A tleap script that builds the chain and sets N, CA, C and O, in Angstrom:
source leaprc.protein.ff14SB
mol = sequence {
  NMET MET LYS THR CYS LEU ALA LEU LEU ALA
  VAL CYS LEU LEU ALA SER VAL TRP SER LYS
  SER GLY TYR ALA ALA SER PRO LEU GLU ARG
  VAL THR LEU MET VAL ALA GLY ASP GLU CYS
  ASP SER LEU SER ARG ASP ILE GLU THR ALA
  LEU LYS ALA HIE PRO GLY VAL ARG PHE PHE
  ASP GLY ARG SER LEU PRO GLY HIE LEU LEU
  ILE ASP VAL ASP PRO GLU GLN VAL THR ALA
  ASP ASP LEU ALA ARG ARG VAL ALA GLU LEU
  GLU THR THR VAL GLN ARG ALA CYS ARG ALA
  SER LEU MET GLN SER CYS ILE THR ALA GLY
  ILE ALA PRO VAL ALA VAL CGLN
}
set mol.1.N position { -21.548 -37.835 -17.964 }
set mol.1.CA position { -20.288 -37.904 -17.955 }
set mol.1.C position { -20.059 -36.793 -19.187 }
set mol.1.O position { -19.368 -35.779 -19.088 }
set mol.2.N position { -20.835 -37.243 -20.424 }
set mol.2.CA position { -20.693 -36.616 -21.301 }
set mol.2.C position { -21.242 -35.079 -20.915 }
set mol.2.O position { -20.670 -34.312 -21.689 }
set mol.3.N position { -22.041 -34.407 -20.110 }
set mol.3.CA position { -22.230 -33.500 -19.945 }
set mol.3.C position { -21.765 -32.530 -18.993 }
set mol.3.O position { -21.911 -31.316 -18.849 }
set mol.4.N position { -20.899 -33.841 -18.130 }
set mol.4.CA position { -19.863 -32.956 -17.206 }
set mol.4.C position { -18.619 -32.601 -17.853 }
set mol.4.O position { -17.856 -31.787 -17.333 }
set mol.5.N position { -18.390 -33.115 -18.861 }
set mol.5.CA position { -17.061 -32.678 -19.885 }
set mol.5.C position { -17.353 -31.733 -20.125 }
set mol.5.O position { -16.717 -30.740 -19.772 }
set mol.6.N position { -18.886 -31.679 -21.110 }
set mol.6.CA position { -19.204 -30.026 -21.969 }
set mol.6.C position { -19.433 -28.993 -20.788 }
set mol.6.O position { -19.659 -27.821 -21.089 }
set mol.7.N position { -19.387 -29.355 -19.528 }
set mol.7.CA position { -19.636 -27.963 -18.345 }
set mol.7.C position { -18.863 -27.436 -18.341 }
set mol.7.O position { -18.723 -26.230 -18.545 }
set mol.8.N position { -17.688 -28.722 -17.951 }
set mol.8.CA position { -16.188 -28.292 -17.995 }
set mol.8.C position { -15.689 -27.534 -19.024 }
set mol.8.O position { -14.879 -26.649 -18.751 }
set mol.9.N position { -16.009 -27.714 -20.098 }
set mol.9.CA position { -15.371 -27.472 -21.259 }
set mol.9.C position { -15.962 -25.736 -20.884 }
set mol.9.O position { -15.301 -24.889 -20.283 }
set mol.10.N position { -17.049 -25.601 -21.313 }
set mol.10.CA position { -17.602 -24.288 -21.064 }
set mol.10.C position { -16.858 -23.418 -20.418 }
set mol.10.O position { -16.397 -22.364 -20.856 }
set mol.11.N position { -16.686 -24.117 -18.806 }
set mol.11.CA position { -16.339 -23.248 -17.866 }
set mol.11.C position { -15.079 -22.957 -18.347 }
set mol.11.O position { -15.104 -21.776 -18.691 }
set mol.12.N position { -13.993 -23.433 -18.544 }
set mol.12.CA position { -12.910 -23.528 -18.972 }
set mol.12.C position { -12.764 -21.963 -20.150 }
set mol.12.O position { -12.168 -20.886 -20.136 }
set mol.13.N position { -13.456 -22.501 -20.809 }
set mol.13.CA position { -13.537 -21.421 -22.206 }
set mol.13.C position { -13.740 -19.742 -21.608 }
set mol.13.O position { -13.086 -18.706 -21.730 }
set mol.14.N position { -14.947 -20.108 -20.949 }
set mol.14.CA position { -15.411 -18.444 -20.041 }
set mol.14.C position { -14.628 -17.805 -19.601 }
set mol.14.O position { -14.459 -16.614 -19.863 }
set mol.15.N position { -13.796 -18.675 -18.608 }
set mol.15.CA position { -12.723 -18.166 -17.562 }
set mol.15.C position { -11.191 -17.714 -18.771 }
set mol.15.O position { -10.425 -16.759 -18.638 }
set mol.16.N position { -11.177 -18.640 -19.720 }
set mol.16.CA position { -10.082 -18.218 -20.886 }
set mol.16.C position { -10.542 -16.773 -21.447 }
set mol.16.O position { -9.934 -15.709 -21.327 }
set mol.17.N position { -11.746 -17.012 -22.075 }
set mol.17.CA position { -12.014 -15.076 -22.856 }
set mol.17.C position { -12.406 -13.960 -21.352 }
set mol.17.O position { -12.430 -12.730 -21.327 }
set mol.18.N position { -12.618 -14.743 -20.454 }
set mol.18.CA position { -12.722 -13.306 -19.529 }
set mol.18.C position { -11.517 -12.786 -18.968 }
set mol.18.O position { -11.368 -11.588 -18.726 }
set mol.19.N position { -10.682 -13.634 -18.764 }
set mol.19.CA position { -8.901 -13.497 -18.230 }
set mol.19.C position { -8.465 -12.517 -19.218 }
set mol.19.O position { -7.898 -11.481 -18.870 }
set mol.20.N position { -8.725 -12.824 -20.527 }
set mol.20.CA position { -8.006 -11.868 -21.721 }
set mol.20.C position { -9.025 -10.720 -21.973 }
set mol.20.O position { -8.778 -10.042 -22.972 }
set mol.21.N position { -10.221 -10.347 -21.187 }
set mol.21.CA position { -10.702 -9.430 -21.359 }
set mol.21.C position { -10.447 -8.722 -20.753 }
set mol.21.O position { -11.190 -7.771 -20.998 }
set mol.22.N position { -9.637 -8.428 -19.817 }
set mol.22.CA position { -9.062 -7.749 -18.836 }
set mol.22.C position { -10.305 -7.467 -17.502 }
set mol.22.O position { -10.401 -6.456 -16.808 }
set mol.23.N position { -11.169 -8.730 -17.445 }
set mol.23.CA position { -11.667 -8.387 -16.275 }
set mol.23.C position { -11.586 -9.490 -15.047 }
set mol.23.O position { -12.344 -9.818 -14.134 }
set mol.24.N position { -10.385 -9.857 -15.459 }
set mol.24.CA position { -9.567 -11.196 -14.056 }
set mol.24.C position { -9.747 -10.062 -13.277 }
set mol.24.O position { -10.188 -8.976 -13.654 }
set mol.25.N position { -9.239 -10.504 -11.742 }
set mol.25.CA position { -9.768 -9.653 -10.819 }
set mol.25.C position { -8.012 -9.750 -10.872 }
set mol.25.O position { -7.338 -10.608 -11.442 }
set mol.26.N position { -7.534 -8.538 -10.059 }
set mol.26.CA position { -5.771 -8.551 -10.222 }
set mol.26.C position { -5.685 -7.610 -8.224 }
set mol.26.O position { -6.680 -7.048 -7.767 }
set mol.27.N position { -4.951 -7.653 -7.795 }
set mol.27.CA position { -5.091 -6.745 -6.792 }
set mol.27.C position { -4.631 -5.753 -7.039 }
set mol.27.O position { -3.736 -5.662 -7.878 }
set mol.28.N position { -5.269 -4.375 -6.159 }
set mol.28.CA position { -5.081 -3.000 -6.450 }
set mol.28.C position { -4.256 -2.495 -5.523 }
set mol.28.O position { -4.351 -2.835 -4.343 }
set mol.29.N position { -3.238 -1.514 -6.010 }
set mol.29.CA position { -2.311 -1.045 -5.030 }
set mol.29.C position { -3.055 0.388 -4.939 }
set mol.29.O position { -4.036 0.594 -5.653 }
set mol.30.N position { -2.496 1.535 -3.904 }
set mol.30.CA position { -3.189 2.273 -3.218 }
set mol.30.C position { -2.008 3.497 -3.799 }
set mol.30.O position { -0.937 3.649 -3.213 }
set mol.31.N position { -2.355 4.228 -4.895 }
set mol.31.CA position { -1.173 5.283 -4.444 }
set mol.31.C position { -1.913 6.371 -3.933 }
set mol.31.O position { -3.121 6.515 -4.119 }
set mol.32.N position { -0.865 7.485 -2.999 }
set mol.32.CA position { -1.464 8.402 -2.374 }
set mol.32.C position { -0.746 10.029 -2.815 }
set mol.32.O position { 0.472 10.063 -2.640 }
set mol.33.N position { -1.243 11.054 -3.239 }
set mol.33.CA position { -0.778 12.375 -3.710 }
set mol.33.C position { -1.327 13.160 -2.721 }
set mol.33.O position { -2.494 13.219 -2.333 }
set mol.34.N position { 0.211 14.093 -2.155 }
set mol.34.CA position { -0.405 14.902 -1.555 }
set mol.34.C position { -0.694 16.182 -2.217 }
set mol.34.O position { 0.339 16.473 -2.820 }
set mol.35.N position { -1.653 17.167 -2.421 }
set mol.35.CA position { -1.576 18.184 -3.013 }
set mol.35.C position { -1.511 19.480 -2.163 }
set mol.35.O position { -2.091 19.541 -1.078 }
set mol.36.N position { -0.777 20.544 -2.683 }
set mol.36.CA position { -0.670 21.410 -1.851 }
set mol.36.C position { -0.741 23.037 -2.591 }
set mol.36.O position { 0.116 23.118 -3.471 }
set mol.37.N position { -1.195 23.752 -2.502 }
set mol.37.CA position { -1.413 25.348 -3.557 }
set mol.37.C position { -2.724 26.047 -3.336 }
set mol.37.O position { -3.776 25.484 -3.036 }
set mol.38.N position { -2.529 27.476 -3.535 }
set mol.38.CA position { -3.627 28.036 -3.684 }
set mol.38.C position { -4.902 27.652 -4.642 }
set mol.38.O position { -6.099 27.893 -4.485 }
set mol.39.N position { -4.275 27.034 -5.588 }
set mol.39.CA position { -5.339 27.091 -6.917 }
set mol.39.C position { -5.793 25.354 -6.569 }
set mol.39.O position { -6.447 24.802 -7.454 }
set mol.40.N position { -5.574 24.835 -5.774 }
set mol.40.CA position { -5.753 23.093 -5.687 }
set mol.40.C position { -7.062 23.249 -5.629 }
set mol.40.O position { -7.457 22.919 -6.748 }
set mol.41.N position { -7.843 23.516 -5.074 }
set mol.41.CA position { -9.634 23.241 -4.869 }
set mol.41.C position { -10.205 23.680 -6.307 }
set mol.41.O position { -11.220 23.051 -6.603 }
set mol.42.N position { -9.784 24.617 -7.266 }
set mol.42.CA position { -10.459 24.728 -8.383 }
set mol.42.C position { -9.804 24.160 -9.171 }
set mol.42.O position { -10.506 23.981 -10.166 }
set mol.43.N position { -8.649 23.683 -9.334 }
set mol.43.CA position { -8.017 22.775 -10.339 }
set mol.43.C position { -8.373 20.977 -9.984 }
set mol.43.O position { -8.322 20.039 -10.780 }
set mol.44.N position { -8.630 20.964 -8.926 }
set mol.44.CA position { -8.623 19.463 -8.760 }
set mol.44.C position { -9.835 18.585 -9.434 }
set mol.44.O position { -9.893 17.375 -9.213 }
set mol.45.N position { -10.867 19.289 -10.321 }
set mol.45.CA position { -11.332 18.615 -11.191 }
set mol.45.C position { -10.078 18.307 -12.587 }
set mol.45.O position { -9.938 17.133 -12.930 }
set mol.46.N position { -9.425 19.154 -13.149 }
set mol.46.CA position { -8.571 18.753 -14.082 }
set mol.46.C position { -7.394 17.577 -13.882 }
set mol.46.O position { -6.657 17.052 -14.716 }
set mol.47.N position { -7.519 17.372 -12.400 }
set mol.47.CA position { -6.339 16.723 -12.110 }
set mol.47.C position { -7.497 15.441 -12.453 }
set mol.47.O position { -7.517 14.885 -13.552 }
set mol.48.N position { -8.142 15.197 -11.684 }
set mol.48.CA position { -9.191 14.298 -11.371 }
set mol.48.C position { -9.463 13.785 -12.472 }
set mol.48.O position { -9.493 12.573 -12.257 }
set mol.49.N position { -9.765 14.050 -13.943 }
set mol.49.CA position { -10.396 13.961 -14.961 }
set mol.49.C position { -9.182 13.237 -15.798 }
set mol.49.O position { -9.332 12.269 -16.544 }
set mol.50.N position { -7.936 13.917 -15.512 }
set mol.50.CA position { -6.745 13.383 -16.197 }
set mol.50.C position { -6.202 12.212 -15.614 }
set mol.50.O position { -6.084 11.164 -16.249 }
set mol.51.N position { -5.921 12.327 -14.619 }
set mol.51.CA position { -5.746 10.540 -13.390 }
set mol.51.C position { -6.950 9.923 -13.390 }
set mol.51.O position { -7.034 9.255 -12.360 }
set mol.52.N position { -7.981 9.826 -14.099 }
set mol.52.CA position { -9.406 9.025 -14.055 }
set mol.52.C position { -9.090 8.486 -15.657 }
set mol.52.O position { -9.071 7.268 -15.830 }
set mol.53.N position { -8.869 9.293 -16.696 }
set mol.53.CA position { -8.438 8.457 -17.911 }
set mol.53.C position { -7.529 7.892 -18.491 }
set mol.53.O position { -7.474 7.561 -19.676 }
set mol.54.N position { -6.467 7.703 -17.338 }
set mol.54.CA position { -5.205 7.179 -17.322 }
set mol.54.C position { -5.262 5.363 -17.250 }
set mol.54.O position { -5.650 4.739 -16.262 }
set mol.55.N position { -4.947 4.961 -18.090 }
set mol.55.CA position { -5.304 3.246 -18.421 }
set mol.55.C position { -4.716 2.423 -16.661 }
set mol.55.O position { -3.514 2.550 -16.425 }
set mol.56.N position { -5.396 1.826 -15.816 }
set mol.56.CA position { -4.996 0.917 -14.789 }
set mol.56.C position { -5.643 1.946 -13.366 }
set mol.56.O position { -5.611 1.591 -12.187 }
set mol.57.N position { -6.120 3.074 -13.819 }
set mol.57.CA position { -6.614 3.530 -12.548 }
set mol.57.C position { -7.876 3.012 -12.446 }
set mol.57.O position { -8.712 3.078 -13.347 }
set mol.58.N position { -8.035 2.523 -11.429 }
set mol.58.CA position { -9.732 1.747 -11.079 }
set mol.58.C position { -10.888 2.844 -10.170 }
set mol.58.O position { -12.097 2.979 -10.355 }
set mol.59.N position { -9.886 3.600 -9.042 }
set mol.59.CA position { -10.716 4.510 -8.083 }
set mol.59.C position { -9.795 5.498 -8.118 }
set mol.59.O position { -8.565 5.469 -8.080 }
set mol.60.N position { -10.813 6.636 -8.219 }
set mol.60.CA position { -9.999 8.060 -7.570 }
set mol.60.C position { -11.166 8.559 -6.618 }
set mol.60.O position { -12.382 8.544 -6.808 }
set mol.61.N position { -10.403 9.016 -5.506 }
set mol.61.CA position { -11.379 9.948 -4.142 }
set mol.61.C position { -10.226 11.350 -4.164 }
set mol.61.O position { -9.012 11.179 -4.274 }
set mol.62.N position { -10.687 12.319 -4.074 }
set mol.62.CA position { -10.190 13.118 -4.036 }
set mol.62.C position { -11.022 14.341 -3.078 }
set mol.62.O position { -10.771 15.533 -3.257 }
set mol.63.N position { -11.698 14.029 -2.391 }
set mol.63.CA position { -12.869 14.552 -1.483 }
set mol.63.C position { -12.428 14.179 0.175 }
set mol.63.O position { -12.469 15.064 1.030 }
set mol.64.N position { -11.947 12.568 0.548 }
set mol.64.CA position { -12.500 12.204 1.942 }
set mol.64.C position { -10.673 12.671 2.313 }
set mol.64.O position { -10.797 13.889 2.188 }
set mol.65.N position { -9.974 12.573 2.477 }
set mol.65.CA position { -8.716 13.584 3.152 }
set mol.65.C position { -8.284 14.613 2.254 }
set mol.65.O position { -7.888 14.494 1.095 }
set mol.66.N position { -8.444 15.840 3.094 }
set mol.66.CA position { -8.255 17.204 2.237 }
set mol.66.C position { -6.916 17.174 2.394 }
set mol.66.O position { -6.269 16.910 3.407 }
set mol.67.N position { -6.415 17.571 0.909 }
set mol.67.CA position { -4.900 17.704 0.873 }
set mol.67.C position { -4.690 16.220 0.283 }
set mol.67.O position { -3.508 15.877 0.311 }
set mol.68.N position { -5.271 15.598 -0.061 }
set mol.68.CA position { -4.530 14.375 -0.763 }
set mol.68.C position { -5.450 13.783 -1.690 }
set mol.68.O position { -6.665 13.918 -1.541 }
set mol.69.N position { -4.840 12.994 -2.842 }
set mol.69.CA position { -5.276 12.331 -3.619 }
set mol.69.C position { -5.014 10.833 -3.408 }
set mol.69.O position { -3.885 10.345 -3.374 }
set mol.70.N position { -6.599 9.883 -3.218 }
set mol.70.CA position { -6.116 8.220 -2.823 }
set mol.70.C position { -6.526 7.655 -4.229 }
set mol.70.O position { -7.709 7.773 -4.547 }
set mol.71.N position { -5.889 7.216 -4.864 }
set mol.71.CA position { -5.743 6.512 -6.369 }
set mol.71.C position { -5.430 4.670 -6.035 }
set mol.71.O position { -4.506 4.258 -5.334 }
set mol.72.N position { -6.370 3.871 -6.679 }
set mol.72.CA position { -6.259 2.605 -6.752 }
set mol.72.C position { -6.548 2.321 -8.117 }
set mol.72.O position { -7.394 2.587 -8.971 }
set mol.73.N position { -4.933 1.320 -7.889 }
set mol.73.CA position { -4.397 1.190 -9.688 }
set mol.73.C position { -4.483 0.137 -9.506 }
set mol.73.O position { -4.807 -0.264 -8.388 }
set mol.74.N position { -4.173 -0.892 -10.745 }
set mol.74.CA position { -4.152 -2.200 -11.189 }
set mol.74.C position { -2.434 -1.870 -11.524 }
set mol.74.O position { -2.200 -1.199 -12.529 }
set mol.75.N position { -1.240 -2.360 -10.655 }
set mol.75.CA position { -0.050 -2.312 -10.775 }
set mol.75.C position { 0.392 -2.480 -11.826 }
set mol.75.O position { 1.221 -1.767 -12.392 }
set mol.76.N position { -0.265 -3.742 -12.339 }
set mol.76.CA position { 0.203 -4.229 -13.878 }
set mol.76.C position { 0.253 -3.280 -14.872 }
set mol.76.O position { 1.175 -3.355 -15.684 }
set mol.77.N position { -0.529 -2.438 -14.959 }
set mol.77.CA position { -0.893 -1.636 -15.775 }
set mol.77.C position { -0.715 -0.262 -16.198 }
set mol.77.O position { -0.826 0.219 -17.326 }
set mol.78.N position { -0.342 0.429 -14.808 }
set mol.78.CA position { 0.276 1.828 -14.214 }
set mol.78.C position { 0.954 1.568 -12.606 }
set mol.78.O position { 0.462 0.880 -11.712 }
set mol.79.N position { 1.922 2.164 -12.582 }
set mol.79.CA position { 2.887 2.836 -11.416 }
set mol.79.C position { 2.733 4.324 -10.774 }
set mol.79.O position { 2.761 5.367 -11.428 }
set mol.80.N position { 2.583 4.230 -9.498 }
set mol.80.CA position { 2.657 5.348 -8.964 }
set mol.80.C position { 3.396 6.378 -9.631 }
set mol.80.O position { 2.977 7.535 -9.638 }
set mol.81.N position { 4.773 5.948 -10.354 }
set mol.81.CA position { 5.726 6.584 -10.825 }
set mol.81.C position { 5.230 7.312 -11.934 }
set mol.81.O position { 5.627 8.470 -12.065 }
set mol.82.N position { 4.206 6.705 -12.990 }
set mol.82.CA position { 3.566 7.191 -14.107 }
set mol.82.C position { 2.435 7.971 -13.406 }
set mol.82.O position { 2.222 8.916 -14.166 }
set mol.83.N position { 1.632 8.066 -12.393 }
set mol.83.CA position { 1.024 9.195 -12.003 }
set mol.83.C position { 1.657 10.280 -11.787 }
set mol.83.O position { 1.350 11.367 -12.278 }
set mol.84.N position { 2.601 10.067 -11.026 }
set mol.84.CA position { 3.513 11.461 -10.402 }
set mol.84.C position { 4.038 12.440 -11.575 }
set mol.84.O position { 4.195 13.660 -11.568 }
set mol.85.N position { 4.341 11.090 -12.991 }
set mol.85.CA position { 4.690 12.053 -14.229 }
set mol.85.C position { 3.294 12.861 -14.535 }
set mol.85.O position { 3.425 14.085 -14.534 }
set mol.86.N position { 2.134 12.415 -14.765 }
set mol.86.CA position { 0.852 12.604 -15.479 }
set mol.86.C position { 0.757 14.252 -14.740 }
set mol.86.O position { 0.572 15.371 -15.219 }
set mol.87.N position { 0.975 13.762 -13.426 }
set mol.87.CA position { 0.757 14.848 -12.508 }
set mol.87.C position { 1.633 16.338 -12.425 }
set mol.87.O position { 1.386 17.523 -12.201 }
set mol.88.N position { 2.920 15.400 -12.783 }
set mol.88.CA position { 4.262 16.664 -13.640 }
set mol.88.C position { 3.698 17.228 -14.837 }
set mol.88.O position { 3.634 18.454 -14.750 }
set mol.89.N position { 3.327 16.831 -15.772 }
set mol.89.CA position { 2.715 17.151 -17.179 }
set mol.89.C position { 1.816 18.059 -16.481 }
set mol.89.O position { 2.011 19.274 -16.526 }
set mol.90.N position { 1.026 17.643 -15.959 }
set mol.90.CA position { -0.092 19.324 -15.574 }
set mol.90.C position { 0.694 20.285 -14.940 }
set mol.90.O position { 0.781 21.408 -15.436 }
set mol.91.N position { 1.454 19.906 -13.598 }
set mol.91.CA position { 2.189 21.214 -13.009 }
set mol.91.C position { 3.297 22.365 -14.301 }
set mol.91.O position { 3.873 23.442 -14.145 }
set mol.92.N position { 3.161 21.485 -15.415 }
set mol.92.CA position { 3.734 22.718 -16.035 }
set mol.92.C position { 2.443 23.855 -16.710 }
set mol.92.O position { 2.571 25.062 -16.912 }
set mol.93.N position { 1.573 23.237 -16.883 }
set mol.93.CA position { 0.203 23.800 -17.058 }
set mol.93.C position { -0.370 24.932 -16.111 }
set mol.93.O position { -0.569 26.103 -16.433 }
set mol.94.N position { -0.587 24.364 -14.917 }
set mol.94.CA position { -1.021 25.080 -13.516 }
set mol.94.C position { 0.374 25.507 -13.042 }
set mol.94.O position { 0.037 26.004 -11.967 }
set mol.95.N position { 1.642 25.654 -13.089 }
set mol.95.CA position { 2.444 25.813 -12.035 }
set mol.95.C position { 2.744 26.757 -11.262 }
set mol.95.O position { 2.608 27.827 -11.855 }
set mol.96.N position { 3.105 26.887 -10.169 }
set mol.96.CA position { 2.815 27.340 -8.808 }
set mol.96.C position { 1.448 26.863 -8.166 }
set mol.96.O position { 1.369 26.449 -7.009 }
set mol.97.N position { 0.318 26.973 -9.093 }
set mol.97.CA position { -1.017 26.989 -8.263 }
set mol.97.C position { -1.718 25.738 -7.314 }
set mol.97.O position { -2.526 25.712 -6.386 }
set mol.98.N position { -0.883 24.645 -8.146 }
set mol.98.CA position { -0.773 23.507 -7.219 }
set mol.98.C position { 0.193 22.302 -7.553 }
set mol.98.O position { 0.561 21.948 -8.673 }
set mol.99.N position { 0.580 21.649 -6.098 }
set mol.99.CA position { 1.887 21.165 -6.795 }
set mol.99.C position { 1.208 19.661 -5.881 }
set mol.99.O position { 0.622 19.737 -4.802 }
set mol.100.N position { 1.410 18.699 -6.450 }
set mol.100.CA position { 1.372 17.132 -5.524 }
set mol.100.C position { 2.807 16.512 -5.542 }
set mol.100.O position { 3.667 16.848 -6.356 }
set mol.101.N position { 2.959 15.695 -4.691 }
set mol.101.CA position { 3.773 15.406 -4.525 }
set mol.101.C position { 3.374 13.567 -4.237 }
set mol.101.O position { 2.279 13.321 -3.732 }
set mol.102.N position { 4.240 12.488 -4.561 }
set mol.102.CA position { 4.213 11.020 -4.135 }
set mol.102.C position { 4.315 11.251 -2.535 }
set mol.102.O position { 5.096 11.804 -1.760 }
set mol.103.N position { 3.089 10.520 -2.462 }
set mol.103.CA position { 3.549 9.675 -0.693 }
set mol.103.C position { 3.476 8.339 -0.697 }
set mol.103.O position { 2.689 7.745 -1.434 }
set mol.104.N position { 4.202 7.799 0.040 }
set mol.104.CA position { 4.355 6.697 0.946 }
set mol.104.C position { 2.724 6.518 1.675 }
set mol.104.O position { 2.327 7.264 2.570 }
set mol.105.N position { 1.807 5.241 1.018 }
set mol.105.CA position { 0.900 5.550 1.573 }
set mol.105.C position { 0.588 4.066 2.513 }
set mol.105.O position { 0.830 2.915 2.146 }
set mol.106.N position { 0.025 4.478 3.722 }
set mol.106.CA position { -0.109 3.529 4.759 }
set mol.106.C position { -1.698 3.107 4.863 }
set mol.106.O position { -2.175 2.301 5.662 }
set mol.107.N position { -2.479 3.949 3.728 }
set mol.107.CA position { -3.590 3.333 3.106 }
set mol.107.C position { -4.098 2.686 1.955 }
set mol.107.O position { -4.240 3.147 0.822 }
set mol.108.N position { -4.403 1.343 2.476 }
set mol.108.CA position { -4.453 0.201 1.222 }
set mol.108.C position { -5.607 0.088 0.380 }
set mol.108.O position { -6.652 0.011 1.027 }
set mol.109.N position { -5.719 0.058 -0.670 }
set mol.109.CA position { -6.562 -0.410 -1.271 }
set mol.109.C position { -7.583 -1.388 -1.017 }
set mol.109.O position { -8.770 -1.280 -1.326 }
set mol.110.N position { -6.986 -2.427 -0.383 }
set mol.110.CA position { -8.172 -3.668 0.000 }
set mol.110.C position { -8.585 -3.779 1.257 }
set mol.110.O position { -7.845 -3.232 2.076 }
set mol.111.N position { -9.474 -4.279 1.650 }
set mol.111.CA position { -9.923 -4.642 3.097 }
set mol.111.C position { -8.390 -4.951 4.070 }
set mol.111.O position { -7.361 -5.614 3.941 }
set mol.112.N position { -8.973 -4.064 5.021 }
set mol.112.CA position { -7.628 -4.202 6.269 }
set mol.112.C position { -7.599 -5.724 6.929 }
set mol.112.O position { -8.517 -6.131 7.639 }
set mol.113.N position { -6.624 -6.378 6.658 }
set mol.113.CA position { -6.843 -7.654 7.283 }
set mol.113.C position { -7.387 -7.583 8.906 }
set mol.113.O position { -7.377 -6.481 9.455 }
set mol.114.N position { -7.801 -8.630 9.559 }
set mol.114.CA position { -8.052 -8.296 11.168 }
set mol.114.C position { -7.093 -9.002 12.034 }
set mol.114.O position { -7.113 -10.214 11.819 }
set mol.115.N position { -6.346 -8.672 12.851 }
set mol.115.CA position { -5.676 -9.309 13.772 }
set mol.115.C position { -6.465 -10.219 14.639 }
set mol.115.O position { -7.342 -9.866 15.427 }
set mol.116.N position { -6.050 -11.455 14.403 }
set mol.116.CA position { -6.770 -12.482 15.195 }
set mol.116.C position { -5.957 -12.841 16.530 }
set mol.116.O position { -4.785 -13.217 16.524 }
set mol.117.N position { -6.612 -12.699 17.478 }
set mol.117.CA position { -5.654 -13.421 18.617 }
set mol.117.C position { -5.887 -14.705 19.184 }
set mol.117.O position { -5.113 -15.156 20.028 }
savepdb mol mol.pdb
quit
């Protein structure tokens, strides 16, 4: 009985520390930005670096879908509007060379559910 209580206490303490450390799982949200302009390819590394450094960004893919940036974020830390503002800040430096606009995404951050018939 004593071993069971100690094991349960250890699990509770570890779970508490783990959740406070930011490693607790939270659902991700997919943000999709459409990019257009003559210089987008050459500026993609700058945009990627800036967005990857933003708190809450968990995954960045600028290669799978031409003309689009797919970004998975923790919605408790960052919103699509936050990322759009960050890209707008970058646009002042690279104005007219590459524009990014927020899209409603049909691509989810998680695994797509399978329809059961």
